[in-house]
ROVO-288283 format. One record per residue (C-alpha): z, y, x. Coordinates in Angstrom, 2 decimals. Layout:
N
w Z | v Y | u X
...
This chain:
411
w 193.11 | v -36.00 | u 131.30
w 195.15 | v -39.12 | u 131.75
w 193.58 | v -42.50 | u 130.86
w 195.58 | v -45.15 | u 129.16
w 196.22 | v -47.83 | u 131.77
w 195.77 | v -50.50 | u 129.12
w 192.18 | v -49.38 | u 128.55
w 191.12 | v -49.45 | u 132.22
w 190.41 | v -53.27 | u 132.41
w 188.33 | v -53.13 | u 129.21
w 186.39 | v -50.14 | u 130.54
w 185.62 | v -52.00 | u 133.73
w 184.31 | v -55.00 | u 131.73
w 182.03 | v -52.74 | u 129.68
w 180.67 | v -51.06 | u 132.82
w 180.04 | v -54.47 | u 134.39
w 178.11 | v -55.66 | u 131.37
w 176.02 | v -52.49 | u 131.35
w 175.13 | v -52.96 | u 135.02
w 174.10 | v -56.61 | u 134.41
w 171.98 | v -55.56 | u 131.42
w 170.19 | v -52.82 | u 133.38
w 169.53 | v -55.24 | u 136.26
w 168.13 | v -57.90 | u 133.92
w 165.82 | v -55.44 | u 132.13
w 164.63 | v -54.04 | u 135.44
w 163.90 | v -57.54 | u 136.69
w 161.87 | v -58.30 | u 133.61
w 159.79 | v -55.17 | u 133.95
w 158.83 | v -55.92 | u 137.55
w 155.27 | v -57.27 | u 137.78
w 155.34 | v -61.08 | u 138.21
w 153.17 | v -62.77 | u 140.80
w 150.11 | v -64.05 | u 138.93
w 149.34 | v -67.76 | u 139.19
w 145.88 | v -68.65 | u 140.44
w 143.96 | v -70.26 | u 137.56
w 142.72 | v -73.82 | u 138.05
w 139.09 | v -73.68 | u 139.12
w 137.92 | v -77.18 | u 138.19
w 134.30 | v -76.66 | u 139.20
w 135.17 | v -75.47 | u 142.71
w 137.86 | v -78.11 | u 143.15
w 135.46 | v -80.87 | u 142.11
w 132.85 | v -79.57 | u 144.54
w 135.37 | v -79.67 | u 147.37
w 136.17 | v -83.27 | u 146.48
w 132.49 | v -84.24 | u 146.43
w 131.84 | v -82.52 | u 149.75
w 134.82 | v -84.20 | u 151.39
w 136.83 | v -81.01 | u 151.97
w 139.72 | v -82.65 | u 150.11
w 140.47 | v -86.34 | u 149.67
w 141.97 | v -86.15 | u 146.18
w 142.26 | v -83.84 | u 143.19
w 145.11 | v -83.38 | u 140.72
w 144.25 | v -82.96 | u 137.03
w 147.73 | v -81.74 | u 136.07
w 146.51 | v -78.19 | u 135.41
w 144.06 | v -79.26 | u 132.69
w 144.76 | v -78.57 | u 129.04
w 145.98 | v -81.47 | u 126.88
w 143.27 | v -84.07 | u 126.38
w 142.12 | v -85.17 | u 122.89
w 142.25 | v -88.96 | u 122.47
w 139.45 | v -90.86 | u 120.71
w 139.94 | v -94.38 | u 119.32
w 136.98 | v -96.72 | u 119.90
w 138.59 | v -99.92 | u 118.57
w 141.49 | v -100.90 | u 116.33
w 143.41 | v -103.57 | u 118.21
w 147.10 | v -103.92 | u 119.03
w 146.44 | v -102.19 | u 122.32
w 145.14 | v -99.14 | u 120.44
w 148.05 | v -99.18 | u 117.99
w 150.53 | v -99.16 | u 120.87
w 148.60 | v -96.36 | u 122.55
w 148.78 | v -94.28 | u 119.38
w 152.55 | v -94.83 | u 119.15
w 152.91 | v -93.63 | u 122.74
w 150.89 | v -90.50 | u 121.95
w 151.62 | v -89.73 | u 118.26
w 150.02 | v -86.27 | u 118.40
w 146.66 | v -87.63 | u 119.53
w 146.63 | v -85.82 | u 122.86
w 147.21 | v -86.98 | u 126.44
w 149.29 | v -84.95 | u 128.87
w 147.21 | v -84.62 | u 132.10
w 150.38 | v -84.37 | u 134.19
w 150.82 | v -88.12 | u 133.72
w 147.44 | v -88.93 | u 135.26
w 147.11 | v -90.04 | u 138.86
w 145.14 | v -87.85 | u 141.25
w 141.45 | v -88.71 | u 141.40
w 139.20 | v -89.47 | u 144.38
w 135.44 | v -89.83 | u 144.67
w 135.74 | v -93.39 | u 143.36
w 136.98 | v -92.03 | u 140.02
w 133.84 | v -89.98 | u 139.42
w 131.42 | v -91.97 | u 137.27
w 128.83 | v -89.33 | u 136.46
w 128.22 | v -85.59 | u 136.75
w 125.72 | v -84.01 | u 134.34
w 124.90 | v -80.51 | u 133.12
w 127.18 | v -80.92 | u 130.12
w 130.09 | v -83.01 | u 131.36
w 131.90 | v -84.70 | u 134.21
w 132.81 | v -88.31 | u 133.50
w 135.90 | v -89.77 | u 135.16
w 137.82 | v -93.04 | u 135.11
w 141.52 | v -92.17 | u 135.43
w 144.77 | v -94.12 | u 135.60
w 147.93 | v -93.02 | u 133.79
w 151.65 | v -93.64 | u 134.28
w 151.53 | v -96.88 | u 132.27
w 148.85 | v -98.41 | u 134.51
w 146.21 | v -97.96 | u 131.82
w 142.68 | v -96.90 | u 132.75
w 140.90 | v -94.32 | u 130.63
w 137.46 | v -92.77 | u 130.49
w 137.77 | v -88.98 | u 130.49
w 135.02 | v -86.44 | u 129.89
w 135.43 | v -82.81 | u 130.95
w 133.10 | v -79.83 | u 130.73
w 131.84 | v -78.46 | u 134.07
w 134.23 | v -75.52 | u 133.54
w 137.23 | v -77.84 | u 133.27
w 137.76 | v -78.04 | u 129.49
w 138.76 | v -81.59 | u 128.42
w 136.36 | v -83.09 | u 125.86
w 138.06 | v -86.41 | u 125.06
w 139.31 | v -89.68 | u 126.52
w 139.31 | v -93.36 | u 125.51
w 141.27 | v -96.45 | u 126.52
w 139.31 | v -98.72 | u 128.89
w 141.87 | v -101.08 | u 130.39
w 145.25 | v -102.29 | u 129.23
w 147.31 | v -105.44 | u 128.81
w 149.71 | v -106.41 | u 126.03
w 151.89 | v -109.52 | u 126.10
w 154.06 | v -110.34 | u 123.11
w 156.21 | v -113.39 | u 122.53
w 157.00 | v -115.59 | u 119.59
w 159.28 | v -118.50 | u 118.82
w 156.53 | v -121.11 | u 119.18
w 153.72 | v -119.41 | u 121.07
w 153.04 | v -116.22 | u 123.01
w 149.93 | v -114.07 | u 122.75
w 148.19 | v -112.21 | u 125.54
w 145.79 | v -109.41 | u 124.70
w 143.80 | v -107.36 | u 127.22
w 140.85 | v -105.06 | u 127.58
w 138.99 | v -105.19 | u 130.89
w 135.65 | v -105.74 | u 132.56
w 136.69 | v -108.84 | u 134.51
w 139.84 | v -110.50 | u 135.89
w 139.60 | v -108.45 | u 139.11
w 137.80 | v -105.32 | u 137.83
w 139.51 | v -103.07 | u 135.24
w 136.41 | v -101.12 | u 134.17
w 132.65 | v -100.88 | u 134.73
w 130.27 | v -98.01 | u 134.01
w 126.54 | v -98.64 | u 133.70
w 125.02 | v -95.45 | u 135.07
w 121.53 | v -96.37 | u 133.93
w 122.48 | v -96.94 | u 130.28
w 125.31 | v -94.38 | u 130.35
w 127.83 | v -96.76 | u 128.84
w 131.12 | v -98.45 | u 129.68
w 131.15 | v -102.24 | u 129.52
w 134.23 | v -104.39 | u 128.96
w 135.50 | v -107.41 | u 127.02
w 138.42 | v -108.00 | u 124.69
w 140.76 | v -110.75 | u 125.87
w 142.94 | v -112.82 | u 123.56
w 144.81 | v -115.97 | u 124.62
w 147.47 | v -118.11 | u 122.96
w 149.85 | v -119.39 | u 125.62
w 152.95 | v -121.54 | u 125.77
w 156.39 | v -120.04 | u 126.44
w 156.83 | v -122.73 | u 129.11
w 156.98 | v -121.86 | u 132.79
w 153.62 | v -120.57 | u 134.01
w 152.52 | v -119.82 | u 130.41
w 149.74 | v -122.44 | u 130.20
w 147.08 | v -122.10 | u 127.52
w 148.06 | v -123.83 | u 124.28
w 144.61 | v -123.85 | u 122.72
w 141.72 | v -124.57 | u 125.10
w 139.05 | v -123.60 | u 122.57
w 140.42 | v -120.67 | u 120.57
w 140.16 | v -117.66 | u 122.84
w 138.32 | v -114.39 | u 123.48
w 137.26 | v -113.28 | u 126.95
w 134.30 | v -112.31 | u 129.16
w 132.52 | v -115.57 | u 128.29
w 132.58 | v -114.91 | u 124.52
w 132.13 | v -111.15 | u 124.01
w 130.87 | v -107.97 | u 125.62
w 131.78 | v -104.50 | u 124.31
w 129.77 | v -101.37 | u 125.04
w 130.77 | v -97.73 | u 124.57
w 128.00 | v -95.18 | u 125.03
w 128.49 | v -91.64 | u 126.36
w 126.46 | v -88.97 | u 124.54
w 124.73 | v -86.00 | u 126.16
w 127.70 | v -83.89 | u 125.06
w 130.21 | v -86.20 | u 126.73
w 131.44 | v -87.83 | u 123.51
w 132.24 | v -91.54 | u 123.26
w 130.76 | v -93.81 | u 120.62
w 132.70 | v -96.53 | u 118.84
w 132.69 | v -99.86 | u 120.63
w 129.66 | v -102.05 | u 119.95
w 130.76 | v -105.68 | u 120.15
w 128.28 | v -108.40 | u 121.13
w 129.14 | v -112.06 | u 120.74
w 128.08 | v -114.10 | u 123.77
w 126.99 | v -117.72 | u 123.85
w 127.64 | v -118.37 | u 127.53
w 125.83 | v -120.92 | u 129.65
w 127.91 | v -124.03 | u 130.18
w 127.82 | v -126.46 | u 133.05
w 129.37 | v -129.82 | u 132.22
w 131.35 | v -131.78 | u 134.77
w 133.29 | v -135.00 | u 134.23
w 136.72 | v -133.37 | u 133.74
w 135.91 | v -129.78 | u 132.86
w 133.25 | v -127.28 | u 131.80
w 132.23 | v -124.10 | u 133.60
w 131.33 | v -121.22 | u 131.25
w 129.75 | v -117.93 | u 132.36
w 127.60 | v -115.19 | u 130.85
w 126.26 | v -114.28 | u 134.30
w 123.14 | v -116.44 | u 134.03
w 122.28 | v -115.04 | u 130.59
w 121.71 | v -111.54 | u 131.92
w 118.51 | v -112.36 | u 133.80
w 115.02 | v -113.40 | u 132.84
w 114.18 | v -117.07 | u 133.19
w 116.05 | v -120.32 | u 132.65
w 118.09 | v -120.88 | u 135.80
w 120.01 | v -123.84 | u 134.39
w 116.82 | v -125.89 | u 134.28
w 116.63 | v -125.59 | u 138.05
w 119.92 | v -127.40 | u 138.67
w 119.63 | v -130.12 | u 141.31
w 122.30 | v -132.81 | u 140.96
w 121.09 | v -134.50 | u 144.12
w 122.46 | v -137.84 | u 142.94
w 126.03 | v -136.57 | u 143.37
w 127.90 | v -135.71 | u 140.19
w 130.60 | v -133.90 | u 142.17
w 128.19 | v -131.34 | u 143.66
w 125.97 | v -129.01 | u 141.70
w 123.39 | v -126.59 | u 143.15
w 122.37 | v -123.54 | u 141.09
w 119.33 | v -121.65 | u 142.35
w 119.46 | v -117.89 | u 141.81
w 116.69 | v -115.30 | u 141.69
w 116.80 | v -112.17 | u 143.86
w 118.56 | v -109.99 | u 141.26
w 121.21 | v -112.63 | u 140.68
w 121.65 | v -113.12 | u 144.42
w 122.09 | v -109.40 | u 144.98
w 124.66 | v -109.13 | u 142.20
w 126.58 | v -112.11 | u 143.52
w 126.64 | v -110.90 | u 147.12
w 127.02 | v -107.14 | u 147.26
w 130.46 | v -105.68 | u 146.66
w 129.19 | v -102.58 | u 144.90
w 130.55 | v -100.89 | u 141.73
w 127.07 | v -100.73 | u 140.17
w 126.59 | v -104.49 | u 140.34
w 129.64 | v -105.61 | u 138.38
w 131.26 | v -109.02 | u 138.80
w 130.51 | v -112.72 | u 138.37
w 133.20 | v -114.18 | u 136.10
w 133.64 | v -117.91 | u 135.49
w 135.90 | v -119.74 | u 133.04
w 137.04 | v -123.30 | u 133.67
w 137.64 | v -125.29 | u 130.47
w 139.47 | v -128.58 | u 131.13
w 138.84 | v -131.58 | u 128.90
w 142.56 | v -132.33 | u 129.12
w 145.58 | v -130.25 | u 130.06
w 145.85 | v -129.66 | u 133.80
w 145.77 | v -127.17 | u 136.67
w 142.92 | v -125.70 | u 138.69
w 142.80 | v -124.56 | u 142.32
w 139.65 | v -122.72 | u 143.40
w 138.55 | v -121.65 | u 146.88
w 135.35 | v -120.09 | u 148.17
w 133.23 | v -120.31 | u 151.30
w 129.90 | v -118.88 | u 152.39
w 127.24 | v -120.32 | u 154.68
w 124.90 | v -118.15 | u 156.70
w 121.63 | v -119.15 | u 158.36
w 118.65 | v -117.56 | u 160.11
w 115.37 | v -116.86 | u 158.38
w 112.11 | v -115.04 | u 159.05
w 110.18 | v -113.29 | u 156.32
w 106.44 | v -112.87 | u 156.80
w 104.18 | v -111.40 | u 154.15
w 106.15 | v -113.08 | u 151.37
w 106.17 | v -116.38 | u 153.28
w 109.79 | v -117.09 | u 154.20
w 110.82 | v -119.58 | u 156.87
w 114.46 | v -120.67 | u 156.67
w 116.24 | v -122.44 | u 159.53
w 118.67 | v -125.06 | u 158.26
w 120.36 | v -125.14 | u 161.67
w 122.41 | v -123.61 | u 163.19
w 124.71 | v -122.86 | u 160.24
w 127.85 | v -120.73 | u 160.16
w 130.51 | v -121.80 | u 157.64
w 133.24 | v -119.29 | u 156.84
w 136.88 | v -120.15 | u 156.30
w 137.88 | v -121.09 | u 152.79
w 139.60 | v -118.33 | u 150.83
w 141.75 | v -119.01 | u 147.75
w 140.70 | v -117.27 | u 144.55
w 143.19 | v -115.89 | u 142.04
w 143.01 | v -117.51 | u 138.60
w 144.22 | v -115.98 | u 135.35
w 144.31 | v -118.43 | u 132.45
w 141.66 | v -120.54 | u 134.26
w 139.36 | v -117.53 | u 134.75
w 138.30 | v -115.91 | u 138.02
w 135.76 | v -113.66 | u 139.73
w 133.64 | v -114.90 | u 142.59
w 134.56 | v -112.99 | u 145.78
w 131.94 | v -110.61 | u 147.18
w 131.19 | v -109.44 | u 150.70
w 130.90 | v -105.74 | u 151.48
w 129.31 | v -104.05 | u 154.47
w 132.78 | v -103.55 | u 155.94
w 133.42 | v -107.30 | u 155.61
w 130.04 | v -108.34 | u 156.99
w 129.69 | v -112.12 | u 157.26
w 129.66 | v -113.80 | u 160.65
w 126.50 | v -115.44 | u 161.92
w 125.75 | v -118.67 | u 163.77
w 126.12 | v -118.37 | u 167.53
w 122.83 | v -118.71 | u 169.40
w 121.26 | v -117.09 | u 172.45
w 118.17 | v -114.90 | u 172.22
w 116.13 | v -117.47 | u 174.14
w 117.17 | v -120.41 | u 171.94
w 116.63 | v -118.35 | u 168.81
w 113.00 | v -117.69 | u 169.73
w 112.44 | v -121.33 | u 170.61
w 113.74 | v -122.45 | u 167.23
w 111.50 | v -120.03 | u 165.37
w 108.42 | v -121.13 | u 167.28
w 109.24 | v -124.83 | u 166.86
w 110.22 | v -124.90 | u 163.18
w 108.31 | v -121.93 | u 161.76
w 105.17 | v -121.75 | u 163.90
w 103.27 | v -119.01 | u 165.69
w 102.83 | v -116.86 | u 162.58
w 106.56 | v -116.27 | u 162.14
w 107.14 | v -116.23 | u 165.89
w 105.16 | v -113.01 | u 166.22
w 107.91 | v -111.25 | u 164.20
w 110.63 | v -112.21 | u 166.73
w 108.89 | v -112.29 | u 170.09
w 109.97 | v -108.67 | u 170.72
w 113.68 | v -109.54 | u 170.28
w 115.79 | v -108.83 | u 173.39
w 119.43 | v -108.41 | u 172.30
w 122.07 | v -110.20 | u 170.22
w 122.08 | v -107.26 | u 167.82
w 118.40 | v -107.83 | u 167.10
w 119.03 | v -111.53 | u 166.54
w 121.71 | v -110.61 | u 163.99
w 119.13 | v -108.80 | u 161.85
w 117.52 | v -112.17 | u 161.01
w 120.55 | v -113.91 | u 159.54
w 121.94 | v -113.76 | u 156.01
w 124.18 | v -115.64 | u 153.60
w 122.27 | v -118.57 | u 152.18
w 124.95 | v -120.23 | u 150.04
w 128.14 | v -119.37 | u 148.18
w 130.24 | v -122.51 | u 147.74
w 133.06 | v -122.89 | u 145.21
w 135.48 | v -125.77 | u 145.67
w 137.20 | v -126.58 | u 142.37
w 140.19 | v -128.90 | u 142.49
w 141.54 | v -130.17 | u 139.15
w 144.89 | v -131.91 | u 138.69
w 145.60 | v -133.47 | u 135.31
w 149.06 | v -133.02 | u 133.83
w 149.01 | v -136.75 | u 133.12
w 149.20 | v -137.35 | u 136.87
w 146.90 | v -139.40 | u 139.03
w 144.62 | v -138.33 | u 141.83
w 143.13 | v -134.84 | u 141.76
w 139.35 | v -134.38 | u 141.61
w 137.27 | v -132.03 | u 143.78
w 133.98 | v -130.53 | u 142.59
w 131.60 | v -128.24 | u 144.48
w 129.54 | v -125.59 | u 142.72
w 126.94 | v -124.18 | u 145.13
w 124.97 | v -121.00 | u 144.46
w 121.71 | v -121.09 | u 146.45
w 120.66 | v -117.51 | u 147.17
w 117.09 | v -116.28 | u 147.05
w 115.43 | v -115.15 | u 150.28
w 112.24 | v -113.43 | u 151.23
w 110.26 | v -111.00 | u 149.11
């Protein structure tokens, strides 16, 4: 049989297509290598034990989004996620610092997404997302006459805070009207919302669900100076009336505020459970603030509740500049890693001072001291000093005011 030469090329094409089809089908019937399922419980345990330093959440299912408030921030968030679910691939990897709580029913995380927003995320122990809410965000929108700045945060330097005793997130809503001028100064010194006017709380249920935000209006303590007012809700959170213990000392440019032990601990320790101390400076005329901070450390001996404090020698730290945002700032804290320096004194001179100024009773607590390390155990920060410099826009000489927090000592 003789084949038509004109049909040979077409025959070859058909054979080639058949071979490709057979190869494709065979490839599809071969068993694929199974992917290892994401074991959230084991992965979280490894993170907690330190076997790994971080954990990706990209393998989670899509996360339902719950709305706790109805502000412009929430409206923008809904436009970004119109289907009401968050893609976990856009979340940053978590570390131990992201874990807020682990219970029988849920794991509670604070996570950051690709937009720089912070969210609270609850997940079952098996790795099934429960829901998430928006904790921290910032929205700035302009106008022809004025601009508006809206935020949600715990404090100027802390995006979120979780109260592990009450099982609730705490934050404030921020709203400021600012000028389109350079530096965006505040246009209205009285109309505003921030940490000194409101506190919002969102509870976490036993099932890992978030409640709607409960908004509390705050009437902050105010300290009046000649050219400005200091407002803070910090002193409202503790029992007693600390403002009645203010000592002007005959100097209107220096104010001493005496704190109890709980307040002192919250002001000093740089710990997530203790939150922040936020202050707002309200000028009585338009102007600029510059704030710096210093601490002073001294020696002291605690007997059975009877504390003897040595006023000398004193160590004064270097001044550090604090970052202001619309005349608001957080007082800097001192962690264990950034332990404060102490006054320089020899072991022999230290003992002499204790015996001379405190007497034999307190001396018995230090007579065993032999090394500089042992001397260091008797010093602590006694004062946090804020230096507030105000410059009026009208010109003239700037004013300097000192706000001194006297820290509690002893039992």
